[in-house]
Structure formats: C-alpha cells, structure tokens
C-alpha positions in Angstrom: 215.2 199.2 10.7 213.9 197.5 7.5 213.9 193.7 7.6 215.0 193.5 4.0 218.5 194.6 5.1 218.9 191.4 7.0 220.3 188.2 5.6 217.9 185.9 3.8 218.1 183.3 6.6 217.1 185.8 9.2 214.4 187.3 7.0 212.9 183.8 6.6 213.0 183.2 10.4 211.3 186.5 11.0 208.5 185.8 8.6 207.8 182.4 10.2 207.6 183.9 13.7 205.1 186.6 12.6 202.6 184.2 11.0 201.0 182.8 14.3 200.5 186.3 15.6 198.6 187.3 12.5 196.5 184.1 12.6 195.8 184.6 16.3 194.6 188.1 15.7 192.3 186.8 13.0 191.0 184.1 15.4 190.1 186.7 18.0 188.0 188.5 15.5 186.2 185.4 14.5 185.5 184.4 18.1 184.2 187.9 18.9 181.7 187.6 16.0 180.7 184.1 17.1 180.2 185.3 20.7 178.0 188.1 19.5 176.0 185.7 17.4 175.4 183.4 20.4 174.6 186.3 22.6 171.9 187.5 20.3 170.6 184.0 19.8 170.4 183.2 23.6 169.3 186.6 24.7 165.7 185.5 25.5 167.0 182.7 27.8 169.6 185.0 29.4 166.9 187.4 30.5 165.8 184.8 33.1 168.3 184.3 35.9 168.4 181.1 38.0 165.2 180.4 40.0 163.5 183.5 38.4 161.3 181.5 36.0 157.8 180.5 37.1 156.2 177.3 35.9 152.5 176.8 35.1 151.8 176.4 38.9 153.5 179.7 39.8 156.5 178.1 41.6 160.1 179.3 40.9 162.1 176.6 39.0 165.5 176.2 37.3 165.7 173.5 34.6 168.8 171.6 33.7 170.2 171.4 30.2 169.2 167.8 29.9 165.6 168.6 30.8 165.4 171.3 28.1 166.9 169.0 25.6 164.4 166.3 26.4 161.4 168.6 26.1 162.8 170.0 22.9 163.1 166.5 21.5 159.5 165.7 22.5 158.3 169.0 20.8 160.1 168.1 17.6 158.4 164.7 17.6 155.0 166.3 17.8 154.4 165.2 21.4 153.0 167.3 24.2 155.7 168.9 26.4 155.3 168.5 30.2 154.9 165.9 32.8 152.8 162.9 32.0 151.8 160.0 34.3 153.0 156.5 33.7 150.9 154.5 31.3 150.7 151.7 33.8 149.8 153.9 36.7 147.6 152.1 39.2 148.4 148.7 37.9 150.4 146.2 39.9 153.7 145.7 38.2 155.0 143.1 40.6 153.0 140.0 41.6 155.0 139.1 44.7 158.6 140.3 44.3 160.9 141.0 41.4 163.1 138.0 42.2 160.2 135.6 42.5 158.4 136.9 39.3 161.6 136.6 37.3 162.6 133.2 38.6 159.4 131.1 38.4 158.3 130.0 35.0 154.5 130.1 35.7 152.0 131.9 33.6 150.2 135.0 34.9 147.0 133.2 36.2 149.2 130.8 38.2 151.3 133.6 39.7 148.1 135.5 40.7 146.7 132.3 42.3 149.8 131.8 44.4 149.9 135.5 45.4 146.3 135.3 46.6 146.9 132.2 48.6 149.9 133.9 50.2 147.8 136.9 51.1 145.2 134.7 52.8 147.9 132.9 54.7 149.3 136.2 56.0 145.8 137.3 57.1 145.2 134.0 58.9 148.5 134.3 60.8 147.7 137.8 61.9 144.1 136.8 62.9 145.7 134.2 65.1 147.7 136.7 67.0 151.2 136.1 65.4 153.7 138.9 65.6 154.8 140.9 62.6 158.3 139.4 62.3 157.1 135.8 62.9 154.4 136.3 60.3 157.0 137.4 57.8 159.1 134.2 58.4 156.1 131.9 58.1 154.9 133.6 54.9 158.3 133.0 53.3 158.1 129.3 54.2 154.6 129.2 52.8 155.7 130.8 49.5 158.5 128.2 49.1 156.2 125.3 49.7 153.5 126.7 47.4 156.0 127.3 44.6 157.3 123.7 44.9 153.7 122.4 45.0 153.0 124.0 41.6 155.9 122.1 40.1 159.0 124.4 40.3 161.9 122.4 41.7 165.3 123.9 40.7 168.4 121.7 40.9 169.9 123.9 43.7 167.4 123.7 46.6 168.9 126.9 48.1 167.8 129.0 45.2 164.3 129.3 46.6 165.5 130.5 50.0 167.8 133.1 48.4 165.4 134.3 45.9 162.1 134.3 47.9 162.3 137.0 50.5 158.8 138.3 51.2 158.5 142.1 50.8 157.6 143.6 54.1 154.9 145.7 52.5 152.8 142.5 51.9 152.6 141.9 55.7 152.3 145.5 56.7 149.3 146.0 54.4 147.4 143.3 56.3 148.2 144.4 59.8 144.6 145.6 60.4 143.6 141.9 60.6 145.1 141.9 64.0 141.9 143.4 65.2 140.2 140.0 64.7 142.6 138.5 67.3 142.1 141.5 69.6 138.3 141.2 69.3 138.4 137.5 70.3 141.0 137.6 73.1 141.0 141.1 74.5 137.7 142.8 73.8 138.4 145.7 76.1 141.5 146.6 74.2 139.6 146.3 71.0 136.8 148.5 72.3 139.3 151.1 73.6 140.6 151.6 70.1 137.2 152.5 68.6 136.6 156.1 67.7 134.7 158.1 70.3 132.2 160.9 70.4 133.5 163.6 72.7 131.0 164.7 75.3 130.6 168.4 76.1 129.2 170.1 79.2 127.8 173.1 77.3 124.2 173.8 78.3 124.0 171.0 80.9 122.5 171.5 84.4 123.6 169.8 87.6 122.2 166.3 88.1 121.1 166.2 84.5 123.2 163.1 84.0 124.7 161.1 86.8 127.2 158.3 86.1 127.7 155.5 88.6 130.2 152.7 89.0 132.0 150.5 91.5 135.8 150.7 91.8 138.2 148.6 94.0 140.4 150.8 96.2 144.0 149.6 95.8 144.9 150.0 99.5 145.5 147.0 101.8 143.3 146.9 104.9 143.3 144.5 107.8 140.3 142.4 108.7 139.5 141.5 112.3 140.8 137.9 111.7 144.2 139.3 110.6 143.8 138.8 106.9 144.2 141.7 104.4 141.7 142.8 101.8 140.7 145.9 99.8 137.6 148.0 100.1 135.1 148.9 97.3 134.2 152.4 96.3 130.7 153.1 95.1 130.9 156.4 93.2 128.4 158.7 91.4 129.6 161.5 89.1 127.5 164.5 88.4 128.5 165.0 84.8 127.6 168.7 84.4 129.7 169.8 87.5 132.2 166.9 87.7 131.3 166.5 91.4 131.9 163.0 92.9 129.9 161.4 95.6 131.3 158.2 97.1 130.5 155.4 99.6 132.8 152.7 100.9 132.1 149.1 101.7 134.3 146.5 103.2 133.7 142.7 103.4 134.9 140.8 106.5 134.6 137.7 104.4 134.4 137.1 100.7 131.6 138.9 98.9 130.6 141.4 96.3 128.7 144.6 96.0 124.9 144.1 96.0 121.9 146.2 95.1 121.3 147.2 98.7 124.8 148.6 99.1 124.5 150.8 96.0 121.0 151.9 97.1 122.2 153.2 100.4 125.0 155.3 98.8 122.6 156.5 96.1 119.9 157.5 98.6 122.5 159.5 100.6 123.6 161.3 97.4 120.0 162.2 96.4 119.2 163.5 99.9 122.2 165.9 99.6 122.2 166.7 95.9 118.7 166.0 94.7 117.1 163.6 92.3 119.0 163.2 89.0 117.3 163.4 85.6 119.1 160.5 84.0 121.4 157.7 85.2 124.2 156.1 83.3 125.3 152.7 84.6 127.0 149.6 83.3 125.3 146.2 83.1 126.3 144.9 86.6 123.7 143.3 88.8 124.4 145.8 91.6 122.7 148.5 89.5 119.6 146.5 88.8 117.6 148.7 91.2 117.9 151.7 88.8 114.9 150.5 86.8 112.6 151.2 89.8 113.7 154.9 89.8 112.5 155.6 86.3 109.1 156.8 87.5 110.7 158.9 90.3 112.9 160.7 87.8 109.8 161.8 85.9 109.5 164.5 88.6 112.6 166.2 87.3 112.7 168.7 84.4 113.4 167.0 81.1 117.0 167.4 80.2 119.7 165.0 78.9 117.3 162.2 78.1 115.3 164.3 75.7 111.6 163.9 74.9 112.1 160.8 72.7 113.8 158.7 75.3 111.4 156.1 76.9 113.6 155.5 80.0 115.8 157.7 82.1 118.2 154.8 82.9 121.0 154.4 80.3 123.1 151.2 80.3 126.5 151.2 78.7 127.3 148.6 76.1 129.2 145.5 77.4 133.0 145.7 77.4 132.7 149.5 76.9 134.4 150.9 80.0 135.8 153.9 78.2 132.3 155.1 77.5 131.8 155.9 81.2 133.7 159.1 82.1 133.8 158.1 85.8 136.4 155.4 84.8 138.9 158.1 83.9 138.1 159.9 87.2 138.8 156.7 89.2 142.2 156.5 87.4 143.0 160.1 88.3 142.1 159.5 92.0 144.3 156.5 92.2 147.3 158.3 90.6 147.0 161.6 92.4 145.6 160.8 95.8 145.2 157.1 96.7 148.8 156.2 95.7 150.1 158.6 98.4 148.4 156.6 101.2 150.3 153.9 103.0 149.3 150.4 102.1 148.8 151.2 98.4 149.5 148.1 96.3 148.7 149.4 92.8 146.1 148.2 90.3 147.9 145.0 89.2 146.9 142.3 91.7 149.4 139.8 90.1 152.3 142.2 90.7 151.7 144.1 93.8 154.0 146.8 95.1 156.6 145.6 97.5 158.4 147.5 100.3 161.3 145.0 100.0 162.0 141.9 97.9 159.4 139.3 98.8 157.5 141.6 101.2 154.4 143.5 100.3 153.5 146.9 101.6 152.2 147.1 105.2 148.4 147.6 105.4 146.9 151.0 106.0 145.0 149.7 109.0 141.4 148.9 109.7 138.5 149.9 107.5 137.4 152.5 110.0 140.8 154.1 109.7 140.8 154.5 105.9 137.3 155.9 105.5 138.2 159.5 106.7 141.3 159.5 104.5 139.5 158.5 101.3 136.6 160.9 102.0 139.2 163.6 102.5 140.8 162.8 99.1 137.4 163.1 97.4 136.7 166.5 99.2 140.1 167.7 98.0 139.2 166.7 94.4 135.8 168.4 94.6 137.4 171.7 95.7 140.5 171.6 93.5 140.4 173.9 90.4 140.9 172.0 87.2 143.0 173.3 84.2 141.8 176.1 82.0 141.7 173.7 79.1 139.5 171.3 81.0 135.7 171.1 80.6 135.3 173.2 83.8 137.5 176.0 82.3 139.7 176.5 85.4 136.9 176.1 88.0 136.6 173.4 90.7 133.6 171.0 90.7 132.2 172.8 93.8 132.7 176.2 92.2 130.9 175.1 89.1 128.0 173.8 91.2 127.7 177.1 93.1 127.8 179.0 89.8 124.7 177.0 88.7 123.0 177.8 92.0 123.6 181.5 91.6 122.0 181.2 88.1 118.8 179.9 89.6 119.1 176.1 89.5 117.5 174.2 92.3 117.5 170.5 93.1 114.5 168.1 93.3 114.5 167.1 96.9 113.8 163.5 98.0 114.5 161.8 101.3 116.4 158.5 101.8 113.2 156.7 102.9 111.5 157.8 99.7 114.3 156.5 97.6 114.2 153.2 99.5 110.5 153.0 98.9 111.0 153.7 95.2 113.5 150.9 94.9 111.3 148.4 96.7 110.1 145.2 95.1 106.3 144.7 94.7 105.2 141.3 96.2 101.9 139.5 96.6 100.6 138.8 100.0 97.4 137.3 101.5 95.6 139.3 104.1 95.0 137.2 107.2 93.5 138.5 110.4 93.7 142.1 109.1 97.4 142.0 108.3 100.2 140.5 106.1 103.5 138.8 106.8 106.6 140.4 105.5 110.1 139.4 106.5 108.9 137.1 109.3 106.9 140.0 110.9 103.2 140.8 110.9 102.3 144.2 109.4 98.8 145.8 109.6 96.9 149.0 108.9 93.2 150.0 109.0 92.9 149.9 105.2 93.8 146.1 105.2 90.6 145.3 107.1 88.6 145.6 103.9 90.7 142.9 102.2 90.3 140.1 104.7 91.4 136.7 103.1 92.2 138.4 99.8 95.5 138.7 97.9 97.0 142.1 97.4 99.9 143.2 95.1 100.6 146.6 96.6 103.2 145.3 99.1 106.5 147.0 98.5 109.4 145.3 100.2 112.5 147.6 100.3 116.0 146.2 99.4 117.9 147.2 102.5 120.3 145.8 105.1 117.6 146.1 107.7 114.1 145.8 106.2 112.4 146.2 109.6 113.7 149.7 109.9 112.2 150.9 106.6 108.8 152.5 106.2 106.1 150.6 104.5 103.6 153.2 103.2 100.3 153.0 105.1 101.3 150.1 107.3 102.4 149.7 111.0 104.5 146.9 112.5 102.0 145.2 114.8 104.8 143.5 116.8 106.5 146.9 117.5 
C-alpha cells in the first residue's frame, strides 16, 4: 500500500513517526565507528589484562585510572614519572605534637628548647624506676608547666590540658633508660639481660673444666633441738660430660659454708674422677682454697685454659650468676627432683609453700634421712638421657663419660690427702727441741734436727675439720 493514498493528516503523522527510526539508525552507525576508533586507540593497553603487567621490579601490578592520569600529567610537565621520596624525608615535622605546635606562639628555637627539656624529664623519670603510664602523666604535667613558664597563658586554663596530650612515642623511645634503674637497684636482673656467648662441648675432654657452686636445698629438715632449717649442697659440674658431684652440709646452729667444707667435697670428687684442668668458681670466700690448686693442676694436660692463661682458676664476674652453667642445673634439680620430696618449701623464703592456710609443709626429717634421697636424685640425673637437641645429643652424662673412656681418655689420679696437702696454708714456725708446735701439738721428724732454734717456712697446715688427722709431709706427731 502506498502512503500517498492516505489522507494528508495521516501522511503527516506517518512521516513524523518514521524520523526517530532513521535518526536512531544513523546514531548506531556513528557509535560503531567511534567504538572502532577507541578500540584501535586503546589496543596496546587492552593487550595487558589485569595483574599481567610487570613493573620495574618484576612484580605483577594493576594501576588505577587515577594513577595513570597522575603519571601522564607529570610526564606532560616534564617531570620524572615514578615514585619519589618526600623532600622532607628524615626531618622531624612535629616538635612535640601537632596540637601543641599549632597552639603555642613560640619561635622554632624556643619550641626545640622545650622539647629537649621534656625529653630529659622523661629520661629522668624512667631512670628513677617510674612506670610507663605514670611517666606519661608526669610528662604531660611537665609540658604544661614549661609552656606556662615560657609565657603562654591562655584565657581558658583548660585549653592546655585538652591540647597537650603527650604522644606515647616520646615515652616509648626512651624506655631503654630503665636499664639505669635496673643497674642500680637489681643488678642481677640487669646482668641477666646482657647478651651471652653460648658455650659448646665440641672437642672438650672430661674434667677439662669443672664448675663449682653452693646451693641451698629447699627442703625443711629438723634439728636436734626441734627447730627446722635447710641443708646446703656443694656441687661440682664436669662441663664436658655434664656429670654432677655433690656433697651436703647441715648446720645445727647458724653458720655458713667454709673453705674446709668445700675442700672435703672437692677432694672426694678428685679421688673418684681425677684432677680437673681448670676450675670455674664465683667470688665467694668458700672457694678461696682454689688458688692453692693452681700448681697441682699443672700436672694435667693443657686444655680449656689454653697456653696463654696464667692461672687455671677462673673467677666469675660479680653479680653474674647466669655465666655459671651449674646455676641452670640447680634449677632443673629443684624443679624435676627436689620438688617431689616431702618438706619442699620452694625457693621463695618470704612465701613458703603451705600444706594449709597458716601452716607450712611438714619437714622431711633429720639430715641423715635426706642425704640418701638427694644423692639418689643426683644419681638419677647422671644416668638419665638428655634430649637429642641438648649438648649431649641424647646421651646421659654417664654414657658420655664412658664414651670418652672408650676413646682413650684417662684421669689424673690424686688422693684426698694429697688434695688436702695442696690446699694447706704455709706458716712460719721456730724449731725448738727438734720439733715445732702446730695446732697445740708437737710435731717432729729427723730432718728438723738440723734446724735447731731456727725459723722455717715449709710448715703446711691443712684446712680441715680435724687437722690432727691429716698428714704433714715428712713429719710425725710426737705425742701420738
């Protein structure tokens, strides 16, 4: 049907309705061409899917449109494209805090002076032992007072309190000054935090280094008079094999471990294990006898001490308990073995263990009763295999010792009397009637006849509980 056969009114309406269709068809053609143009223009970028692009470091990246626009703008301005550090990098941009810097009208030197005074105040508080939170509060008060002292007094007095919070970083950055307080008030804790050199057993022989110390046994014992007390353990650790030799001492009255007590335990160890090459003790007076053994240890094969060491007796630095490996062993014995015995009160004498409220644990018994138990604990330790990651690589101390014996090691034998003689003090005596007086007794020998009415320096007086029972070389007790 031809549209011209329609009335003019309908012809006009039909023409109007066909116009948008024709325009729409034309718009599709234009858009298709525009799409093709953009596709050709963006083709290099479309060849790189998300996270497929590698930056100059070789990492997969995906940049946003804003990042691309910013870099393009920098390129158009003739600037280098890429990341650049801040121009003020490394410079302090805040003196104390943003609020304080903005509020106070001081010049830069004045602000720097107040900030330095604040830092010194924080350090002083930490050196005095003040806690972190209390230091922060006191520092805020100091800053308010210092700001007012420099002439800044706002009309509202609460402005300073609201605007002057101290950044926590200012206090945290100075926490290392707590070591000053720890050094003055708790030197042991200070020394325990020091870096250590880890010892190794590689290449060491038995008795090459023996470490000695005295340790209180945290087990209540009963005295004959009914009072309770604790025994003292004198221990010697063979560092190469980790074997432990002990002796126990108990005081019926108040007293402390003396040289003669340690000598008796040490002599028994030497008679069983041989003479050590080097000794490592603390600075206690009970180990003063060790200096007399330096010549005796010259008989051993040079080992730990090395050719340059002038003495074979090594003393630990004061307040340096962690430097002695036997201290750790004592802690293990208390935790694993001694704590299982009845009468164990723990290591804190100010807060002893209690069986009930207000009642301490019952004593183990007499000293004679606890000696076999403690010696049994030590034998168990010496025969118990240690962990595979330990210094003994899964062996027990006794197994490690037997391994050295099988490899050809042999001890340097020495009797108890020879050890006592080596630890004796040299005294001067006058020869009267062919003899000398020592300990209230008269001693003589044929050799003294040639020194009648002369003074001699070769008298060695042993440090023992019973001097009359010890041998004096070349002399005979005339009263015996």
